[in-house]
C-alpha positions in Angstrom: 318.3 -31.2 42.3 320.8 -28.7 41.0 318.2 -26.0 41.5 318.0 -26.7 45.2 321.5 -26.2 46.5 320.3 -25.3 50.0 318.4 -28.5 50.4 319.6 -31.3 52.7 320.5 -34.9 52.0 319.6 -37.3 54.8 321.2 -40.7 55.0 320.4 -43.2 57.7 322.6 -46.2 58.4 325.3 -43.9 57.3 328.1 -45.6 59.3 327.5 -48.9 57.6 329.3 -50.1 54.4 326.6 -49.1 52.0 325.5 -46.0 54.0 329.0 -44.6 54.2 329.6 -45.1 50.5 326.3 -43.3 49.7 327.1 -40.5 52.1 330.5 -40.0 50.4 329.0 -40.1 47.0 326.3 -37.5 47.8 328.9 -35.3 49.7 330.8 -35.0 46.4 327.7 -33.3 45.0 328.2 -30.5 47.5 325.1 -31.2 49.5 324.8 -30.5 53.3 324.3 -33.8 55.0 322.3 -35.1 58.0 323.6 -38.5 58.9 322.0 -41.1 61.1 323.2 -44.3 62.6 322.9 -46.4 65.8 326.3 -45.5 67.4 327.7 -42.1 67.9 331.4 -42.9 67.5 331.4 -44.3 63.9 329.0 -41.7 62.9 331.1 -38.9 64.3 334.2 -40.3 62.5 332.4 -40.2 59.1 331.1 -36.7 59.8 334.7 -35.6 60.6 335.8 -37.1 57.3 333.2 -35.4 55.2 332.9 -32.0 57.1 335.8 -30.6 55.0 333.6 -31.0 51.9 330.1 -30.1 53.2 328.3 -29.2 56.4 327.4 -32.4 58.3 324.9 -32.9 61.2 324.6 -36.3 62.9 321.6 -37.9 64.7 322.6 -41.1 66.4 320.3 -43.6 68.0 318.1 -46.6 67.5 315.8 -46.0 64.5 313.1 -48.0 66.2 313.0 -45.7 69.3 309.7 -43.9 69.5 311.4 -40.5 69.4 314.0 -41.1 66.7 312.0 -39.9 63.7 311.0 -36.8 65.5 314.6 -36.0 66.6 315.7 -36.4 63.0 313.0 -34.1 61.8 313.9 -31.6 64.5 317.5 -31.5 63.2 316.2 -30.3 59.8 314.5 -27.2 61.2 312.8 -25.3 58.4 315.1 -26.8 55.7 313.7 -29.1 53.1 315.1 -32.5 52.0 316.5 -32.9 48.5 317.2 -36.6 49.0 316.4 -39.0 51.7 318.3 -42.3 51.6 317.3 -44.9 54.2 320.1 -47.5 54.5 319.6 -48.5 58.1 318.8 -52.2 58.6 319.9 -55.5 59.9 320.6 -58.9 58.3 319.3 -62.4 59.3 322.2 -63.2 61.7 321.8 -59.9 63.6 318.4 -60.3 65.3 315.4 -62.4 65.8 312.5 -62.3 63.3 310.3 -59.8 65.2 313.3 -57.4 65.7 314.3 -57.7 62.0 310.8 -56.6 61.0 310.8 -53.8 63.5 314.1 -52.4 62.3 313.8 -53.1 58.5 310.2 -52.2 57.9 308.3 -50.7 60.9 311.0 -48.1 61.5 311.3 -47.4 57.8 307.5 -46.6 57.7 307.7 -44.3 60.7 310.7 -42.4 59.2 309.2 -42.0 55.8 305.9 -40.7 57.1 307.7 -38.3 59.3 309.9 -36.8 56.7 307.3 -36.7 53.9 306.2 -33.1 54.8 309.9 -32.1 54.7 310.5 -33.3 51.1 311.3 -30.5 48.7 309.7 -30.3 45.2 311.7 -32.5 42.8 313.2 -34.4 45.7 313.5 -38.2 46.1 313.5 -40.8 48.8 315.4 -44.1 48.3 314.8 -47.0 50.6 317.4 -49.8 50.6 315.6 -53.2 50.4 317.2 -56.5 49.2 316.9 -58.9 46.2 315.7 -61.5 48.7 312.4 -59.6 48.8 312.0 -60.3 45.0 313.3 -63.9 45.3 310.6 -64.6 47.9 307.8 -62.6 46.2 304.7 -64.5 45.2 300.9 -64.0 45.4 300.6 -65.3 48.9 303.5 -63.4 50.4 302.5 -60.2 48.7 299.0 -60.5 50.0 300.4 -60.9 53.5 302.7 -58.0 53.0 299.9 -55.7 51.9 298.1 -56.6 55.1 301.3 -55.8 57.0 301.4 -52.4 55.4 298.0 -51.8 57.0 299.3 -52.9 60.4 297.9 -56.4 60.3 299.9 -59.7 60.7 298.6 -62.6 58.6 299.1 -66.2 59.7 301.8 -66.6 57.0 303.6 -63.5 58.2 303.6 -64.8 61.8 305.1 -68.1 60.6 307.8 -66.3 58.6 308.7 -64.1 61.6 309.6 -67.3 63.6 312.9 -67.5 61.7 315.3 -64.7 60.9 316.0 -66.3 57.5 312.4 -65.8 56.4 311.7 -62.7 58.4 314.4 -60.9 56.5 313.0 -61.3 53.0 309.5 -60.6 54.4 310.7 -57.3 55.8 312.5 -56.3 52.6 309.5 -57.2 50.4 307.5 -55.0 52.7 309.9 -52.1 52.0 309.6 -52.7 48.2 305.8 -52.7 48.3 305.7 -49.8 50.7 307.7 -47.6 48.3 305.2 -48.5 45.6 302.3 -47.7 47.9 303.7 -44.4 49.0 304.4 -43.1 45.4 301.0 -41.2 45.2 301.5 -39.4 48.4 305.0 -38.4 47.4 303.7 -37.4 44.0 301.3 -35.0 45.5 304.3 -33.3 47.2 306.1 -33.1 43.9 308.6 -35.8 45.1 309.5 -39.4 44.3 310.1 -42.6 46.2 311.8 -45.8 45.1 313.5 -48.8 46.6 316.8 -50.4 45.7 317.3 -54.1 46.1 321.0 -55.0 46.3 322.3 -58.5 46.0 325.3 -59.7 48.0 327.4 -56.7 48.7 331.0 -56.9 50.0 330.5 -54.9 53.3 331.1 -55.9 56.9 327.5 -56.9 57.2 327.6 -58.9 53.9 330.8 -60.7 55.0 329.2 -61.6 58.3 326.3 -63.2 56.5 328.6 -64.9 54.1 330.4 -66.5 57.0 327.1 -67.7 58.6 326.4 -70.4 56.0 327.0 -71.6 52.4 324.0 -69.9 50.9 325.7 -66.6 50.1 328.6 -68.4 48.3 326.1 -70.4 46.3 324.3 -67.2 45.2 327.5 -65.6 44.1 328.3 -68.8 42.1 325.2 -68.3 40.0 325.5 -64.6 39.6 326.2 -63.7 36.0 328.8 -61.1 36.9 330.5 -63.7 39.1 331.3 -61.5 42.1 329.7 -59.8 45.1 328.8 -56.2 44.6 330.7 -53.2 46.0 329.1 -50.6 48.3 330.1 -48.1 45.6 327.9 -50.0 43.1 324.9 -49.2 45.2 326.0 -45.6 45.8 326.3 -44.9 42.1 322.7 -46.0 41.6 321.5 -43.9 44.5 323.3 -40.9 43.0 321.4 -41.5 39.7 318.0 -42.0 41.4 318.2 -38.7 43.4 319.3 -36.8 40.3 317.1 -35.0 37.7 318.1 -37.8 35.2 315.7 -40.1 37.2 312.9 -37.5 37.4 310.3 -40.0 36.0 311.2 -42.9 38.2 309.0 -43.5 41.2 307.0 -46.2 43.0 309.2 -49.0 41.8 312.0 -51.3 43.0 315.4 -51.1 41.3 317.3 -54.5 41.3 321.1 -54.1 41.7 322.4 -57.6 42.2 324.7 -58.4 39.3 322.0 -60.7 37.8 321.8 -63.0 40.8 318.0 -63.5 40.6 318.3 -64.3 36.9 320.9 -66.9 37.7 318.8 -68.4 40.5 315.7 -68.7 38.3 317.7 -70.2 35.4 319.1 -72.8 37.8 315.6 -73.6 39.1 314.3 -74.2 35.5 317.0 -76.6 34.4 
């Protein structure tokens, strides 16, 4: 990436806890930024904070709106993208099942396919998923998700969408398998695509979920590192994945959860 100093970094969900940490980390690399989020106010505040370091453009609005991906692409003009980080998303307590899928996966797919022609050689796209996608993964769910990637809803997917608590991991598993499926197309453009699956992260959204029930505290209690993650923990991994040091990593999911999944599986096998 150091050879492409004029290329842009695009971060969606930039006003959220993880998104803002990622934007700050990438701003420190001296990259011009295009930042997206739902509300203009918080996005403008972040842009004002970072504009002393790098040029910043904002594109606010609902990522599920039919024109959002096109508006984002229009802001780029003829410039190419060095790094695309898609952190926009909602958690189980924020929407119903159908809406969770629409925001977390359907909008992700639309954005990625819109920005793909804008990706520079040696660039990278990073999609924020969740360790819940890996926790729920099995043969039957993955078969349903692969149908979902083709625009078809299986009976199992329809059942999972009835509850936000099952729709959320379904949507995040879709992001994980979508990154895998899109790797060949990105490779033909000389680019890479990966997903990151955070565990419980100490952000406003994470704290809201933690307050919604005991499940989050139980997950932290079996996490080997014995704490929730910090937004900066995710930002540092993103910084690595969009750097030349990660030039041979694509089409995979990177688990960043302090060992939570390992702790859960150990508990299950006792």
